[in-house]
C-alpha positions in Angstrom: 24.1 14.0 21.8 21.5 15.2 24.4 20.3 18.2 22.4 16.9 16.7 21.7 16.7 15.2 25.2 17.1 18.7 26.6 14.5 20.1 24.2 12.0 17.5 25.2 12.8 16.9 28.8 9.7 18.8 30.0 7.5 16.5 28.0 9.4 13.4 29.3 9.1 14.6 32.9 5.3 15.1 32.5 4.9 11.7 30.8 6.8 10.0 33.6 4.6 11.8 36.2 1.5 10.7 34.3 2.6 7.0 34.5 2.5 7.2 38.3 -0.5 9.6 38.7 -2.6 7.7 36.0 -4.7 10.9 35.5 -5.6 12.4 32.2 -2.7 13.9 30.3 -1.6 14.3 26.7 0.9 16.5 24.9 -0.8 15.8 21.6 -4.2 17.5 21.1 -6.8 15.1 19.8 -9.1 17.7 18.3 -8.5 18.2 14.5 -8.7 22.0 14.8 -7.0 24.6 12.7 -6.7 26.7 15.8 -4.4 24.1 17.3 -2.6 22.6 14.2 -2.7 25.7 12.0 -5.4 27.1 9.8 -4.1 25.3 6.7 -3.2 22.0 8.4 -6.3 20.1 7.2 -5.9 21.1 3.6 -2.1 20.6 3.7 -2.6 17.1 5.2 -5.0 16.1 2.5 -2.7 17.5 -0.2 0.2 15.6 1.2 -1.9 12.4 1.2 -3.1 13.0 -2.4 0.5 13.5 -3.5 1.2 10.0 -2.4 -1.4 8.4 -4.7 -0.1 6.6 -7.8 3.6 7.4 -6.9 6.6 5.5 -5.6 7.1 5.9 -1.9 10.8 7.0 -1.7 12.9 6.0 1.3 16.3 7.3 0.6 19.0 4.6 1.0 16.5 1.9 2.0 17.1 -1.6 0.8 15.3 -2.1 -2.5 15.1 -5.4 -4.4 11.6 -4.9 -5.8 8.5 -2.9 -5.2 5.1 -3.8 -3.8 1.8 -2.1 -3.1 -1.8 -2.9 -3.9 -3.7 -1.0 -1.1 -7.3 -0.2 -1.9 -9.3 2.1 0.3 -12.5 0.7 1.9 -14.0 3.9 0.6 -13.4 2.7 -3.0 -10.2 4.4 -4.1 -7.1 2.4 -5.2 -4.0 4.0 -3.7 -1.5 2.7 -6.2 1.5 3.5 -4.0 4.6 1.5 -4.7 6.9 0.8 -1.7 10.5 -0.4 -1.6 10.7 -4.0 -0.6 13.4 -6.6 0.1 13.7 -10.1 1.4 13.6 -10.8 5.1 17.3 -11.8 5.0 18.3 -8.5 3.4 16.3 -6.5 5.9 17.5 -8.3 9.0 21.1 -8.1 7.8 20.8 -4.3 7.2 19.1 -3.9 10.5 21.7 -5.8 12.4 24.6 -3.8 10.8 23.2 -0.5 12.3 23.1 -1.6 15.9 26.5 -0.6 17.2 26.3 3.2 17.4 22.7 3.1 18.6 23.4 0.6 21.3 26.3 2.7 22.4 24.2 5.9 22.6 23.0 7.0 26.0 19.4 6.4 27.0 19.0 10.2 27.0 20.2 10.5 23.4 17.9 7.7 22.2 14.9 9.0 24.2 15.3 12.5 22.9 15.3 11.2 19.3 12.2 9.1 19.9 10.3 12.1 21.3 11.4 14.3 18.4 10.1 11.6 16.0 6.8 11.7 17.8 6.7 15.5 17.8 7.2 15.5 14.0 4.5 12.8 13.5 2.1 15.0 15.5 2.7 17.9 13.1 1.7 15.6 10.3 -1.4 14.2 12.0 -3.8 15.4 9.2 -1.7 13.6 6.6 -1.7 10.5 8.8 -5.4 10.7 9.3 -6.1 10.5 5.6 -3.6 7.6 5.3 -5.3 5.7 8.2 -8.8 6.5 6.9 -8.1 5.2 3.4 -6.3 2.0 4.5 -8.4 0.9 7.4 -11.9 2.3 6.8 -11.9 4.4 10.0 -14.1 7.5 9.7 -11.9 10.7 9.5 -12.3 12.0 13.0 -11.4 8.6 14.5 -8.6 8.2 12.0 -7.2 11.5 13.1 -7.4 10.7 16.8 -6.5 7.0 16.9 -4.0 7.2 14.0 -2.5 10.4 15.2 -2.5 11.9 18.7 -3.7 8.8 20.5 -1.1 6.6 18.8 1.5 9.2 19.6 0.4 9.1 23.2 0.9 5.4 23.3 4.4 5.8 21.7 5.4 8.4 24.2 4.0 6.3 27.1 6.3 3.4 25.9 9.3 5.8 25.7 8.7 7.2 29.2 8.3 3.7 30.6 11.5 2.6 28.9 13.4 5.6 30.3 12.2 4.8 33.8 13.4 1.2 33.5 16.7 2.1 31.8 17.6 4.7 34.5 16.4 2.6 37.5 19.9 1.4 37.9 22.7 4.1 38.2 25.3 4.2 35.5 28.1 4.0 38.0 28.8 3.7 41.8 31.7 3.2 44.1 31.0 0.1 46.1 32.5 -0.3 49.6 32.4 -3.5 51.7 33.9 -3.0 55.2 36.7 -5.5 56.2 37.6 -4.8 59.8 39.6 -1.5 59.8 39.7 -1.3 56.0 37.3 -1.9 53.1 37.1 -3.4 49.7 36.4 -0.5 47.3 35.2 -1.3 43.8 34.3 1.0 41.0 31.2 -0.4 39.2 29.7 0.7 35.9 26.4 -0.5 34.4 25.4 -0.2 30.7 22.0 -0.8 29.1 22.5 -3.3 26.2 19.7 -4.0 23.7 18.6 -7.5 22.7 19.1 -6.8 18.9 16.8 -6.7 15.9 13.2 -6.0 16.7 10.3 -6.7 14.3 6.9 -4.9 14.7 4.1 -6.7 12.9 1.2 -4.2 12.3 -2.5 -4.9 11.8 -5.0 -3.7 9.2 -7.4 -1.9 11.5 -5.1 0.2 13.8 -1.7 0.3 12.1 -0.2 3.1 14.2 -2.0 2.8 17.5 -1.1 -0.9 17.9 2.4 -0.6 16.4 3.8 2.5 18.1 4.2 1.0 21.6 6.4 -1.8 20.4 8.2 0.4 17.9 9.2 3.1 20.3 9.8 0.7 23.3 12.4 -1.2 21.2 13.9 1.9 19.6 14.3 3.7 23.0 16.0 0.7 24.6 18.6 0.6 21.8 17.2 -2.0 19.4 17.0 -1.5 15.7 13.5 -1.9 14.3 11.9 -3.5 11.2 8.4 -2.3 10.8 6.2 -4.9 9.1 2.8 -3.4 8.1 -0.2 -5.3 7.1 -0.2 -5.4 3.3 -3.6 -3.6 3.2 -2.4 -0.8 5.5 1.2 0.1 4.6 1.0 3.8 4.1 0.6 4.9 7.7 3.6 3.0 8.9 5.6 3.9 5.8 5.1 7.6 6.7 6.2 6.7 10.3 9.3 5.0 9.0 10.0 8.0 6.7 9.9 10.5 9.6 12.0 8.2 11.9 14.7 7.8 9.3 14.9 11.5 8.7 15.4 12.3 12.4 18.0 9.5 12.9 20.1 10.8 10.0 19.9 14.4 11.2 21.3 13.2 14.5 24.1 11.2 13.0 22.7 7.7 13.2 22.1 5.2 10.4 18.7 5.5 8.7 18.4 1.7 8.6 17.9 1.6 12.3 14.2 1.8 11.2 13.3 -0.2 8.2 10.0 -0.9 6.3 9.2 -4.5 5.6 6.5 -4.0 3.0 5.0 -7.0 1.2 1.8 -8.1 -0.6 -0.3 -11.2 -1.0 1.8 -13.8 -2.8 5.1 -12.2 -1.7 4.7 -12.4 2.1 7.8 -12.1 4.2 6.3 -12.1 7.7 7.0 -15.8 8.4 10.6 -15.4 7.2 11.1 -12.5 9.6 9.6 -14.4 12.5 11.8 -17.4 11.9 15.0 -15.5 11.3 17.5 -16.5 14.0 18.9 -12.9 14.3 15.5 -11.4 15.3 15.5 -10.9 19.0 12.1 -9.2 19.6 8.7 -9.5 17.9 5.7 -7.3 18.5 2.5 -8.8 16.9 -1.0 -7.6 16.6 -3.6 -9.6 14.8 -5.6 -12.9 14.7 -5.1 -15.6 17.3 -4.5 -18.1 14.6 -1.5 -16.4 13.3 -0.5 -15.2 16.7 -0.2 -18.8 17.8 2.0 -19.5 14.8 4.2 -16.6 15.7 4.6 -17.7 19.3 5.4 -21.3 18.1 7.9 -20.3 15.5 9.7 -17.3 17.0 12.6 -19.4 18.3 14.5 -17.5 21.1 12.9 -14.1 20.3 11.0 -12.3 23.0 7.4 -12.1 21.7 4.7 -9.6 22.7 1.3 -10.2 21.3 -2.2 -8.7 21.2 -4.5 -11.2 19.6 -8.3 -11.7 19.3 -10.9 -11.9 22.0 -14.6 -12.0 22.8 -15.6 -8.9 24.8 -18.8 -9.0 26.8 -21.4 -6.7 28.5 -23.5 -8.0 31.4 -26.7 -6.1 32.0 -28.2 -6.5 35.5 -29.8 -3.2 36.5 -29.5 0.5 35.6 -30.8 3.8 36.9 -30.5 5.3 33.3 -32.0 2.8 30.8 -31.9 5.3 27.9 -28.4 6.3 28.7 -27.3 2.7 29.0 -28.8 1.8 25.6 -27.3 4.9 23.9 -23.9 4.1 25.3 -24.0 0.5 24.2 -25.3 1.5 20.8 -22.4 3.8 20.2 -19.9 1.1 21.4 -21.4 -1.4 18.9 -21.5 1.1 16.1 -18.1 2.8 16.4 -15.9 1.8 13.5 -18.4 -0.9 12.7 -17.3 -3.0 15.6 -13.8 -3.5 14.1 -12.0 -2.6 17.4 -10.2 -5.2 19.5 -12.1 -3.6 22.5 -15.6 -3.6 20.9 -18.2 -5.6 22.7 -19.7 -8.6 21.0 -21.8 -10.3 23.7 -24.6 -8.7 25.7 -25.8 -11.0 28.5 -29.3 -10.2 29.8 -31.3 -12.2 32.4 -34.3 -14.0 31.0 -36.4 -12.5 33.7 -35.4 -9.0 32.7 -33.7 -6.1 34.6 -34.6 -3.4 37.0 -34.4 0.1 35.5 -35.5 3.7 36.2 -38.4 3.0 33.8 -39.5 0.0 35.8 -38.9 -3.7 35.3 -37.8 -4.4 31.7 -38.3 -8.0 30.3 -35.6 -9.5 28.1 -37.3 -8.5 24.8 -37.8 -4.9 26.0 -34.0 -4.6 26.8 -33.2 -6.0 23.3 -35.7 -3.6 21.7 -34.2 -0.7 23.6 -30.8 -1.5 22.2 -32.2 -1.8 18.7 -34.0 1.5 19.0 -30.9 3.2 20.3 -28.8 2.0 17.4 -31.5 3.1 14.9 -31.6 6.6 16.5 -27.9 6.9 16.5 -27.5 5.9 12.8 -30.7 7.5 11.5 -28.8 10.3 9.7 -26.6 8.9 6.9 -23.9 11.5 7.4 -23.7 10.8 11.1 -23.8 7.1 10.5 -20.8 7.3 8.1 -18.9 9.4 10.7 -19.4 6.8 13.3 -19.3 3.5 11.5 -16.7 4.3 8.8 -16.1 1.5 6.3 -15.4 -2.2 6.5 -11.7 -2.9 6.3 -11.9 -6.5 5.0 -14.5 -8.0 2.6 -14.4 -11.2 4.8 -16.2 -9.3 7.5 -19.3 -9.0 5.2 -19.2 -12.8 4.9 -19.2 -13.2 8.7 -22.2 -10.9 8.9 -24.1 -13.0 6.5 -23.2 -16.2 8.4 -24.2 -14.7 11.7 -27.7 -14.1 10.5 -28.3 -17.8 10.8 -27.0 -18.1 14.4 -30.1 -16.9 16.2 -33.1 -14.6 15.9 -32.2 -11.4 14.0 -33.2 -8.4 16.2 -31.7 -5.8 13.9 -30.5 -6.3 10.4 -27.1 -5.0 9.2 -27.5 -2.8 6.2 -25.2 -0.5 4.1 -25.1 3.2 4.9 -26.9 5.4 2.5 -25.0 7.9 0.5 -21.7 6.0 0.2 -22.1 3.7 -2.8 -18.4 3.2 -3.4 -17.6 2.4 0.3 -17.9 -1.0 1.9 -20.2 -0.3 4.8 -22.4 -2.2 7.3 -24.4 -1.1 10.3 -24.5 -3.4 13.4 -26.3 -6.8 13.2 -28.0 -7.8 16.5 -28.9 -11.5 17.0 -30.7 -12.9 20.0 -29.7 -16.3 21.3 -30.2 -18.3 24.5 -27.1 -19.4 26.4 -28.7 -22.7 27.1 -29.2 -23.5 23.4 -26.3 -21.9 21.5 -22.6 -21.4 21.8 -22.2 -19.3 18.6 -21.4 -16.2 20.8 -18.5 -18.0 22.4 -16.3 -17.4 19.4 -15.1 -14.1 18.0 -17.3 -12.8 15.2 -15.1 -9.8 14.2 -17.0 -6.8 12.9 -20.5 -5.2 13.4 -22.0 -8.4 14.9 -23.4 -8.6 18.4 -25.4 -11.2 20.4 -28.0 -10.4 23.0 -27.9 -13.5 25.1 -30.5 -14.8 27.5 -29.1 -16.1 30.8 -30.6 -17.3 34.1 -29.3 -14.4 36.2 -26.9 -11.5 36.2 -24.5 -13.7 38.2 -24.8 -16.4 35.5 -24.0 -13.8 32.8 -20.9 -12.6 34.7 -19.7 -16.2 35.1 -20.3 -17.0 31.4 -18.6 -13.8 30.2 -15.5 -14.5 32.4 -15.3 -18.1 31.3 -15.3 -17.1 27.7 -12.6 -14.6 28.4 -10.5 -17.3 30.0 -11.0 -19.7 27.1 -11.1 -17.4 24.0 -9.6 -14.2 25.4 -11.1 -10.8 26.1 -9.7 -7.3 26.4 -12.7 -5.5 27.8 -15.9 -6.2 29.8 -18.7 -4.0 31.0 -21.3 -4.4 33.7 -24.5 -2.6 34.5 -25.5 -3.2 38.1 -26.6 -1.2 41.2 -25.5 -3.4 44.2 -22.0 -2.7 45.4 -21.6 -6.3 46.5 -22.4 -7.5 43.0 -20.1 -5.0 41.4 -17.2 -6.0 43.7 -17.9 -9.7 43.0 -17.8 -9.0 39.3 -14.6 -7.0 39.5 -13.0 -10.0 41.3 -14.3 -12.5 38.8 -13.2 -10.5 35.7 -9.8 -9.8 37.4 -9.2 -13.5 37.7 -10.1 -13.8 34.0 -7.6 -11.0 33.2 -10.1 -8.6 31.8 -10.4 -4.9 32.4 -13.9 -4.0 33.6 -16.1 -0.9 33.1 -19.2 -0.4 35.2 -22.3 1.7 34.5 -21.1 3.7 31.6 -23.9 6.0 30.4 -22.1 9.2 29.3 -19.3 10.2 27.0 -16.9 7.4 27.8 -17.2 4.0 26.2 -16.1 0.5 26.9 -14.0 0.3 23.7 -11.9 3.4 24.6 -8.5 3.0 26.2 -6.6 6.1 27.5 -2.8 6.2 27.4 -0.9 7.0 30.6 -4.0 5.7 32.6 -5.5 2.5 31.2 -3.4 -0.6 30.6 -4.5 -2.0 27.3 -4.7 -5.9 27.5 -3.5 -7.6 30.6 -1.5 -10.5 29.3 -3.5 -12.9 31.5 -5.8 -14.5 29.0 -5.6 -15.6 25.3 -6.3 -12.1 24.0 -2.6 -11.3 24.4 0.5 -12.1 26.4 1.6 -8.5 27.0 0.1 -5.2 28.3 0.4 -1.7 26.8 2.4 -0.3 28.3 3.5 -1.6 31.7 7.0 -2.0 32.9 7.1 -5.6 31.7 6.4 -4.4 28.2 9.7 -2.6 28.0 12.1 -4.1 30.6 12.9 -7.3 28.7 13.9 -5.4 25.6 17.3 -4.7 27.1 19.8 -6.1 29.6 22.0 -4.3 32.1 25.7 -5.3 31.8 28.4 -4.4 34.3 32.1 -3.8 34.3 34.1 -3.2 37.5 37.6 -2.6 38.8 39.2 -1.7 42.1 38.8 1.9 42.9 41.9 4.0 42.7 
């Protein structure tokens, strides 16, 4: 049962080394190149996606009581895919019945199967990219990276972390306690035992990237998994379930170790899954409102959440004003601000900032940001490739409401050349921190506030307080004094926010790298867990002992 473990041990070893070294490493190339994935991979992936349209999604042997599916691409195409569906009670029962053989399998057997699933998903990254693009609105290049290799990285990171924790204790030992001229000698054995049925609740915007850590952490530690996609983004996780079930069956395990919990508006089953007494683990990504309901109603289940937050940038000084503005412009525009790591608030001192171009008053800093966004998005094709499409029509309503929250610096407009797509470029609104609190609440989407504050220290304190009260995943600072940078690092650490300083090149505050960056800290309302530290995996299993006197 270790055939796949042996096949993938090199990858596992490299992944475990990466967890401690925290340097760049990935086994899954992020470039959608035919030289890497095969000359026909892009065309094959598109053909595989197109073959899904207007057809039933077949999962052999999967519980089926009815079908659901009404996904519509933010680019305008109705997918018309029908998925097998069943009640929460049916799915939990089927999941619980499969647990015995999987729980009894060795960590090596489970980990080998998990890495094989990830390897097969990697081969299908172009198909996945199209599925992610047309359910979330991500532009294709981003959908390929975030929906494919980067999500696979996070899944492998969880598997490696799980293996490290499961093997931290030896499987057996002979225990000796001296007693004068003799000793008590006991033979002790330890076994990793899973908690039970795991439910992974996916989100609309990043269905694979946010779901793979919990899915693979639970599966590797011996739990059966029910994958509950967002009803607007079922296809990427349905493909994932399809691949996982195929590998499990090939290796002699029940397919129902991984189940799809598809639903649709009016036939939702998420609440029934959360409240089911046999569910032992819940991974949730989504709004804070429903996240609070999950935490309140999950009973004895272990709950891991990533919820909403208000991410901030504090601008104090820069030695590269153009580079700073370009970097922030890209961060605001990428996927139209629909990332949990995207900045919303930009705090700028009323008296302006020091730059390599001289002292810049507040209005010049704001104008520099507007000009940088305009330059970045001046070409419609490039704008479409950066901004993508808007996943949820409610985001357009938020943009409309945000126009009345301050002085509009830059209007949000649709992207030319995409009449069927739901698009919107970033809206920038100026407010004064002494006169408005609109920026203290999450305004999800391409909405950003340029906020006048007394000093850079005032901006740091306000940003940190918002993080403590409303949650935040990322923060950024532009400053030149080491003492100020260190003070900001301390303040944001107390607020539980990861800080980036003086980004002007090809790395952006909204990017999070597997095997190096911990995503979310679990220390503020943006989430109670971190992807993927030891705590994220260790409580998904327990270590049980049996012992006897040694012969």
